[in-house]
N, C-alpha and C positions, 0 to 999 in steps of 0.2 A: 366258633370258639367254645360254645357251651353244648353239652350233650342234651338233646331234647328228650323230654318225657313223652311217652306214647300216650296220646290223648284218645280215649275211647269215644268221646262225644263227637258226633258228626253234626256239623252245623250246615243247614241248607238255606238257601235264599227263600224268603217268604214270597209267594206268588200272588199276584193280584187276581181279581175276579176275571178280567179279560184273558189273562194268561191261563187261568184255570179252565175257561171255556175252550180256549184253543187246544189245550192238552186234554183230550177226551178222557184218557185213562190215567191221567197223572194224579199223584198223591202228594199232598203237602206234609212234610215232616218237619217239625220244629224242635229245636234243642237249645237249651239255655245252659248257662254256667252252673246254676244251682240244681238242675235236674239230674238225678242219678239213674233214670230209666234207660233201657237199652233197646232202641227200636231197630235193631239190626235185621231181624227176620223180615220185617216189612220192606225194608230197603232192598234186601237181597231178592225178595220176590219181584219187586218192581224192576230191578236190574235184569233179572232173568227174562221177565216178560218183554222188556225193551230189546234185549239181545235176540230173543226168539223172533220178534217181529223183524228185526234187521236182517237176520239170516234168511227168513222167508222172502224178504224183499230182494235180497241178493240172489236167491235162487230163482226168483221170478225174472229178474233183469240182470243178466250177466254182462251183456254188451251195452255200451253206452248209446248205440244207435239202434237198439232192438225195437224201440217204439216206432221207428220209421219203416221197419220191414213188414212186409205182408206175411201171411201164413206160409206161403210157399216161395218166398223170395230167397232164402238161404238156409244154411245149416249152422246151428249154434255149437261152437267148439268150447270146451272147458279143459283147463290144464289139470293134470293129475300129479300131485306132488308125492314123491317117494319118501320113505323113512330116512334114507341117507341125506337128502337135501334138508329135511327137518332137523337132523342132528347137526349138520354143518351150520345151519342158520342159528341154532341155539348156541353153539360154541362161539360163533362170531358175535352174537349179542352179549354173551358173557365177557368176551374180550373187550368189547366196547365199554361195558360197565366198569371193568377193571381199569381201563385206560382213563375213563372219566373220573373215577375215584382217585387215581394217582394225580391227575391234573388238579383236582380240588385240593388234595393234600399239599401239593407244591404251592398253590395259590394261598392256602392258609398259612403255610410257613413264611411265605414272602410278606404277607400282611402282618404276621407276628414280628418279623424283623423290622418292618417299618415302624410299628408301634413301639418296639424297643428303642429304636433310634429317637423317636419323639419323646417318650416318657422316661427313658432310661431304665426300665424294668426288664425282667427276663421274659422271654417268649414262651409260648405254650410248649414248644418242643423241648426247651431247656427244663421247664418245670416237670415234664414227663420223665426226662432222664433223671432228675433228682428224686423222683418218687412222689411228687406232689400232683394231685389231681384237682382240677377246677370243677366244682359242682354248682348246681343252681341253688335257688333259695330254699326250696322245699327239702332237697337232700341235705343241705347244710343244717336246717332245723332238725331233721330226723337224726342226723349223726350227732349233733351237739346236745340235743334234749335227752332227758332220761325218762323212763316210764313213770307216769303219774305227775309229771310236771305240767303246769299250766302257764298261761301267759303272765300271771302275776308272780310266779316263782322262778323267774329267769335271772335273778340277780346273781346267783352263785355260779352260773355257768361261765367258765372262763373263755370259751371259744365262740360264744355267741354275741352278736352285736346287740347292744342295749338301746332300744328306742324309748325316749322319755317324752311322750306327748303331754302337752299342757292342757288340752281339752279335747273333747270328743269331736269337735268340728274339724280340727286339723287331722286327726286320725281318719276321719271319714273322707277327707279330701285326698289323703295319701293312699287310701285303700285300693283304688283302681290300679295304681302303679305297683303296690305291694302284691296284689293278686297276679298282675302280669309277670312279676319276677318269680312268684311261687309257681306259676304255671309252666315255668321253664322257657319263657320267651326271652330271646337274647336282646338286650337293650341296644338300640342304635344311637347315633349322635343326636338325632332330633328328640328321642325319648329322654336322653340324659339332660339335654338342655331344657326340656319342659319340666322335668323333675326339679332341676335347680331353680327355675323360675317360680314354681309352686312353693318351694321351700323359702325363697326370698320373699315372696308375698306374705307367707305366713309369719316370717320373722318380722316384717315391717308392721303387720297387724298385731303382733304380740301374742299370737296364738301358740307359738312353739318356742321352747328354749333353744337359742342358737347353739350350734355345735362348735363355733369358732368365736374369736374375739370380734365383736361388732363395733368396737370403738372406731375403727377405720370407717365403717359405714356411716356412723353418726357424724364423724368429723367431715366426711366428704360432702361437698355441696353439689355434686354432680347429679344430674337427673337419672342417669343410667349407672347402675352398680355392676361392676365387672365381676363375673363369676370366678375368674382365676385370681382376683385380688382378695376376695372375702371368703371364698370356699376353702377354708383351711382344713376341712374334714378329709380332703383327699390328698393334699400336697404337704401340709405342715404337721398335722397332728395324727400320729399313727394310731393312737388309742381309739380315736373316734371313727376310724375307718373300719368298714365291715370287712372282716377277714374270713375268707372261705377255705383256708388251708387246714389240713388235718393234723399238722405237727405243731400245734400251738405250744404245747408243754415243752417239746424239744427246743423250740426257739427261745422260750423263757430260760431254760437251763443254759443255753449257749450265751444269752445276754448276761446271766449272772456270772458265768465263768469268765467272760471278757472283763466284767467289772472287777472281779477278784484279781485277775492278772494285772490290770492297770494299777490297782492298789498296791500290789506287791512291788511293781516297778517303782512306784513313788516312794515306798518304804525303803527300797534299796538305795535310792538317791540320798534319802535322809540319813541312812546308816553310814554312807560314805562321808558325809559332812561330820557326823558324830565321831567317827573313828579318827578323822583328821584333827578334830578339836582335842580328842583325848591324847593323841600323839604329841601335840604342841604342849599340853599341860605337863606331860611326862618329861619332855625336854626341859621345861622350866624347873620342875622339881629336881631333876638330876643336876642342873647347874647350881642350885642352892645347896644341895647336899655336898657337892664337890668343894664349895667354899668353906663350909663348916668342917669337913673332914681334914682339910689342910691345916687348920688351926690347932689340932690336938697335939701334934708333934712339936710345935713351936712353943715359945714362952707365952705366958699369959699376957704380957704387954703387947706382943705381936698379934695376939688374938683379937685385940680391939680393932674394930673396923675403922680404917683411916678414910679421910676424904677421897683419896685416890681410889680406895676400894669401892667407895660408893659410885665414883665415876665409872670405874671399870664394870661394876655390877650393872649400872644403867646402860653401859655400852654393850654388854653381852645381851641384856634384855632387848636392846634396840636392834641387835643383829638378828635375833631369831625368836623373840618372845612376843609378849602382848603388845609392846611398843612397836615392834616391827609390823604386827598386824594393823595397828592403828595407822602407821605411816602408809601402809599399802592401801588402806581404805581411803585415806585422804588423797593419795595420788590418783586413785580411780575416780574420785569425785571432782577434783579440781584440776586435773591434768598432770603432766609430767614435770612441769616447772615448779621449783620450790625456791624459797628465799635463801637457802643455804647454797653457796656456790659449789660447782662440781669439783673444784680443786680441794675443797675442805673434806669432802668424802674420801678423797684419795690420799689424805695425809697418813703418814705412817703411825702405827699404833705405838704409844709411848712404852718405853721399857719399864719405867717405874711410875708410880703415881704420886711423886713428890710435887712440891709447888713449882720447881723449876720446869718440870715436864709440862705442867699445866700452862705455865706462862709461855713456854715456847710454842705450845700448840695454839694458844690464843694469838700470839704474834703472827704465826703463820696464817691463821685465819684472817687476821687484819690485813696482812699483805695481799692475800687473794681478794679480799673485799676492795682494797684500794685499787687493785688491778681492774676489777670489774667496774669500779667507779670511773677510772680513767677511760676505759673503753666506752662507757655510757656517755661520758663527757665529750669524747671525740665524735660519737654519733650525734649528739645534740648539736655540736658545732657544725657538722656536715648538714644537718637538717636546717639550721639557721642560715647557712650559706645558700642552700637550695631555695629556701624561702626568699632570701634577698634577690636571687636570680629570677625567681618567678615574679616578684614585684617589679623588677626592672623590665622583664618581658611584658608585663601588663601595661606598664607606663609606655613602653615603646609601641605596643599595639594600639594603645589609646591615641598616641600621637599620629600614627599612620592611618588611623580610622578616618580622620577628617578629609585628607586628600583622596583617599579611596572612595569615601562616600560621595564626594563631589564628582569624581570621575564616573562612578556608577550612575549618579543622577544625570550626568551629561549624556552618557550612552543611552540611558532610558529615554531622555528627551529626544536624542538623535534618532533612536529607533522609532519613536512615535511620529516624529516629523517626517522621516523617510516613508513610513507607512501611509501617512496622510497625503504626502506628495505623490506617491504612486497611485493612490485612489483618485486623486484629482486629475492626474495626467491620463489615467485610463478613461476618464469621462470626457476630457477636453480634446484629446488627440483625434478621435473620430470627427469632431466638429472642425478641427483645423484641416484634416484631410479632405473633408467635404468642400471647404472653401477653396482649397488648392485645385480640386477637381473642377470646380466651376470656372476658375480662372483659366485652367488648361483647356477646357471645352470652349471658352470664348476665344482664346488664341487659335485653337485648331479650326474653328469655324471661319475665322478671318483668313487664315493661311490657305485653307482649302478653296475658299472663294477666289483668291488670287490665282492659284494654280489652275483651277478649272477655267477661269477666264482666259489665261494665257494659252492653254491648250486648245480652247475653242477658237481662238483667233488664228492659230496655226492651221486648224482644220478648215476654217472659212477661207483663208487665203489660198490654201492648196486647192480647194474646190473652185475658187474663183479664177486662178491662173492656170490651172491644169488644162491642157488641150483635150483631155479625156473626160472632163467633167460634163454633166448634162446641162441643157439649156435652162431647166427649172431651178438650177442652183442660184442663178443671179437674181431671180425674182422673189426671193424669200424676204419677207418684210422684217423678220427678226434679225436675219443676217445683215440686212442693210443697216438696221439700227446699231448693231454691234460694230459694224465697219465704221460708222460715223463716230461712235464713241472712241474707237481705237485710234483713228486719225486725229481726233481732238487731243487725246493724251500725248501722242507723239509730237504734235505741234507745240504743246506746252513745254515738253522736255527740251525740244530743239531751241526754243526761245531762251530757256534758262541756260543752256550751254553757250549760246551766243552772248549772253550777258556776262558769263564767266570768262569768255574768250577761249574756250576749249575747242581747238581746231583738229586735234588728232583723234577725235571720236568717230566711230563708225556706227551706223544703224544696227542695232541688235546688241550693242555692248551695254546699254542701259537696261535696268530692270523695270518691267511694266508692273509696278506695285502701287500705283496711285489710287487713292480712294476719294470719294466725295466728302465734303465737309460734314454732311449729315451722318454718314457712316462713322466717321471719326468721332463725332460728338456722341453718338449712341454707344460706341465702345467705351469711351471715357466715363459715361454715366454708369454703365454696368460695373466698371472697375471701381469707381468711387463707392457704389453701393456695397460691393464686396469688402471694401476697406472699412466701411462703417460696421458691417457685420463682424469683421475681425476685431474691432475695438470692444465689442460686447462679449467676447468669448470669456474673458476673465473678470467681468464686472462683478460677478457674485462670489468672487474668491478673495480671501485676505491677501495682504501684500506679501506675506511670507511665502505664498504659493503662486502669486501672479507676477511679481517683479523678479527679473533675472538677477538683479544685484542682491536682493535679499536671499535668494536661493544660494547664490555663490558664497555669501558670507557664512552660511551654516557649514558648508564643506571646508571653507578656509579655516574656520575655528577648529574643526576636527583635525585638519592637517597641522595646525600650529600646536595643538595640545598633545597629540599622540600620533606622530608620523608613522611609526612601525605598524600600528593597527590600521592606519589609513592605507598603507601599502598592502597589508595582508587582506584587506577587504576589497581590493581591486577597484577602488573608487575611480582611479584615473581612467580605467577602461569603460566605466559606466557613466562618467560625466557627459560625454557626447550624446548619449541617449537621453539623459536628463535635460540637457540644455537645448536639444534639437527642436522640440515643439515650439519654444519661445523664439528661436531663430527663424524657423519656418514661418511663424506668424508675422515677424518683421519683414521677411523676404517674400511676402505673399504676391506682391505686384512687381517683384524684381525681374527685369527682362533686359539684359545687356544687348540683345540683338535688335531691339526696337530703336527707331529713329528718335532723336532728341525732341523733335517736334511732336511725336506721338507719345512721349513718356512724361508729359506734364501731369501733375496731380499731386495732391498732398495726402496727409493722414497716414494711418498705419499701412505700411507696405507701399507707400508712394515713393519708391526708390528704384524706378525702372532702369535708369541708365547709370546709377551710382555704382562705383566699384565696391567690391566686398570689403577691402581694407579701409574704406572710409565710412563704413556703417557703424552704428552705435554699439551693437553687440560685439563687434570685432574688437573695438578699442577697449571695451569693458572687460572682456575675457583675455585680452592679450597679456595683461600683467597678473593673471590669476596665480596666487601662491608664490610669486617671486619676492614680494616684500622689499623691493628695491635693491636686491643684492646683485653684485657684479662678479662674484666668485665663479670662475669658469668651471672649477671642479664640482662645486655645488650645483651649478646649472646642469652639468652633464648627468649628475645623479638624481636630478629632480624627476619624480614619477610623472609629473604633468608637463614635461617638456614637449610632448607631441600632442597636446590638447588641441591647439589651433589646427594642426595638420589633420587630426581626426575629424574635427568639425567641418573643415573644408571638404574632406572626403565623404563624410556621411550626410552632409546637408547641401553644400554648394554644388558638388558634382552631380548629385541626384537631381537637384533642381535644373541644372544645365542639361542633363540628359532628357528630361521632360520637355524643355524648351526646344531642343533639337528635333524632337518628334512632332511637336505641335506648332512650331513657329519658323524654324530655320528653313530658308530657301537656298539650295546650293547654287542657283543661278544668280543670286544676289551677291555682288562683289563686296559690298560694305558689310553685310551680315557675316560673310565668310571670314573676312579680315578680323572682325571683332571676336568671333568664335575661336579662330586659330590662335590669336594672341592670348585669350583667356586660358585655353588648355595648355599652351606652352608655359605660361606664367605659373600656373598651379603645379604643373609637373616639375618645374625647376625650383620653385620656392618651398615646396612642402615635401619633406622626406618620405612621408607615408605613401605618396602617389608615385609608386614605382611600377615596373612592369608586372609585378605580382598583385597589384591593387585590383580587386574585383570590381569596384565602382568605376575605375578608369577603363577597364576592359569593356564594361557595359556601355560606357559613353562612346568609345571608339566603334563598337559594333553598331550603335545607333547612327553614327556619322556615315559609316560605310553603307548601311542600308538606305539611308536617305540619298546618297550620291548615286547608287545603283538605280533607285527609282527615277531619279531625274534623267539619267542616261537612257533608260528604257522608254520613258514616256514624254520627255520634253525635247529631245534632240531629233530633228528631222531636217534633212537637206534635200530639196527637190532636184531630181536628176532627169531633166527633160532633154530633148534633142538639142544639138548644138545650134541650129538655126533659130531656135526660140530665143536665145540669149544675144542675138546680134545687136539689138537696141539696148544700150546700157541703161536708158531711163525708163524702159518698159517695166510693167508691174512684175513680170516673171523674173527679170534680172534683179530688181530690188528685193524681191522675196528670197531669191537665192543668196544674195549678199547678206541679208539680215540673218538668215538661218545659219550661214557659215560662222558669222561672228558670235552667234548664240552658243554654237558648239565650242568655239575657241574660248569664250568666257567660262564655260563649264570646265574646259581643260585647265585653264589657268587657276580656277578655284580648287580643282582637285589637286594640282601640283603644289598648292600652298601647304598641304598636309605632309609635305616631305619632312622627314625627321620627326614627325609625330606618329604617322603610320609607317609600317614597314615598307621596304622597297618592293617587295613582292606584291603587296596590296596596291601600291601606287602604279606599278607596271600594269597590273591587271585592269585597273580603273582608267588610268590616263592614256597609256600607250596602246594597249591591246583593244580596249573598248571604244575609246574616243578617237585617238589619232589614226589608228590603222583602219577602223571600220567606217568612220565618218569624214574626218578631215582630209586624209590623203586622197580618197576618191574625189572629194570636192576640189582639191588642189589640181588634180589631173584634168578635171573638167575646166577649171579656170585657166590652166596653161594652154588648153586648146582654144579657148575664147580670147584670152588676153594674157600673154606670158608675163608682162610687167606687173599686172595685178596679181598673178599667181606668185611672183617673187615677193611682193609686198606681204601677202598672206603668209608665205613660208617664213619670212623674217619674223613676224609676230609669233608664229608657233615656236620657233627656236628660242626667241627671247623669253618665252614663258617657261622653258625647261629649266630645271635646277642647275645651278652653276657647277655642281660636282659632276654632272653628267656631260656637259659640253666642254669642260676643260681637262678631261682625263685623256691620257694617251691612248690612241687607238679609238676606233669607232665604238660607241657604247652598244652593248648587245641589244638595247631596246630600239635603237634608231637606225637599224639596217635599211628599212624600207624608206625612211626619210632621206637617207643618203642616195638611194637609187633614184628617187624623184628629182633631187637636185642635179644629178648627172644627166637625166633625160631633159631637164629644163634647159640646160646649156645648148642642147642640140636644136631647140626651137628659137633660140635668140640669134639675131643677126650679129656676127662678130664686128662688122664695120659700124653699124648704127647703135648697137647695144654693148659696147665695150665696158662702160661702167657697170652695167648689169652683170656681165660675166665676172668682172672682178669681185662684185658683191657675192656672187654664187661661190667663188673660190673661198672668200672669207667665211661664208656660212659653213662650207665643208670643213674648213680648218677648225671652226668653233665646235663642231661635233666630233672632231678627232679624225676626220677623213683627209689626212694630209696627202696621201698618195694620189687620191682622185683630184685634189686641188692642184697639185703639181702637173698632173697630166693635162688638165683643162688649160692651165696657164701656158704650158708648152705648146699646146695645140692651137689655141685661139689668140693668145696674147704674145 
């Protein structure tokens, strides 16, 4: 940015003694700023000497590997440059210099633009176009100074910056920077920052008069003074800035011309105001002269000024004179509204200035004022009416505040209660679930023990009576012990039947589920322990969260106070989930499939054989929200009309499903009867338990799975050769009879689910899996051994079938193979000795709808 002066002084680095020894012929040349000597010849001689040595060295070693060659190893080649190549190289070097100079010029222009964007001043290129050249310090002093001037006589120079040092110390401290500027060195950012810091230190020490206002520095309590805030010599005060331009006088003339033009513009504005004032005064003078001239032609009496004339005079003055100016000024100060109504300004000008005209004008003014008064009065009445309405609204809102406040408080309490209840149940429900799992595990352990014992007995008897069993099977000690226990249980059951007088019983119809007294007592002890644990679940909870009645009262209060919000919150759909933990805890030991002798026990959950409708929670929730009303329409619109149905579905059926999986034995006739009655009762009594009920579907799937498991693992009928069954009292015959009646008992238990399960499921389980695969082959074997016994068995099978199947017209599609068996059985009966048996066969055929076959048998044998 600055043009450098050509410095003739050559400064060289001072060499140390070691370096001087290393340089054998080196010469140390020193040059200082104050020396004016010119050691150029010595330097040139040294340079020439160094160049000469370098050339000689180059001549001696042209190749880089010359030292490695022997005297006769090779030939030294040296390139000879022509004059044409020298010229080309010189032109290329010149072009490179021009290109480098253009790049530097572009870079300088770009830096100037950036500085212009930052500082807002012109760039160097723009100053060059305006004819302004930037010079360094020494050139500026030489241009601005005159011959004979000294440092003390610089006060009159207009273009030179005036330094006012306070003491010699400051001037000495600034001399190095001054010398650097005078030498032509371009100051960089670090140098400028250092100069500012030096000046700031001198200002703080009081050694220099500050160039800007230091009040800000004194008032500031900051430890660091910002240069851009206090250095006003560069940004704010143009007089104290060092100016290096050559057109200082021209700039002063331009400033004076601008000041003169501004003064003229201001004077022109004032002259416009003066001319306007003069024009208004001339108008007023003309109006007065017109009034005076009109009186010369009239009589002297008319020349006397009348009151009307005064009014007219003031009227004219008010229209365009000084009064008009005053009115305009007041309107500008106080706004457009005045105390005089708008209708008065529009009144017609009176024709004469007599008293009648004045009175008429006053009356008109009064009329307009009265009109304004009436309008204001009407507005006041409207405001008073609005005020009365606002007061009434305030009173009404105050009256409505109390019930709304109570409702809001109730909902806040309800919200807090529901939140606390939710937290309580989240903590207690896992505990209740754990207790239920323990009860189910205890039931499952007992049921599996009974099933495994029954299946092991069947395997032992088959191994004992089978002709294909090995000899070592009979000598097993454990098998002998199991056989003794099995016979003991059968003997006890037989004695009980004899006491009851039950003569129609067959071996295998009873369920072998007897337990020893110690096992029963152990199970009761475990259940009582779980009942005690159930009582402790809500011991640490307040009654509002532990008692079902208190919880129900909270929601009943909500229902009674605001039924619409009760419905909008879907409380009726959430109540089963809220009440279910407490119901599950009360039904912890509930098991309707257990015998009454095994269901004894008290405490929480001690209701094994009690019906659901007789439980405490059922009677408590049965009248929830009804309030003793008998209105049928109101009951139909009640949102909680399905509460008990939902509770039975969400709690009772789920409990029943778990009991089916862990306790129910399909071979137990008594358990099956209880279970079928419960499911039918719930499905008929509660409307939510329809075909679409998910819980009911899960229960039926559990029932079907349990029946399939019994058919696959518990049904076994031994099919030995015919001669093995000749002795009716043999062990093989008794084993065959027992297993047949076991299969028949499972068939009758399966057919009990008729109208609960679908016909297709009943056909698959009872007819296809049991009747056709197990019972009919056993009936065929029994017909070969004893036709009368086979007829008795067939009669029991047909009696177990649903009445809708045996009374329909035509043979039922499920019973085709049973019809064929009865027809074959008649062929094995003697018509003369077994005529009653043949008539019974015809009756059985008619009962299953085979009327044609019955008529044929009657015609043939009877």
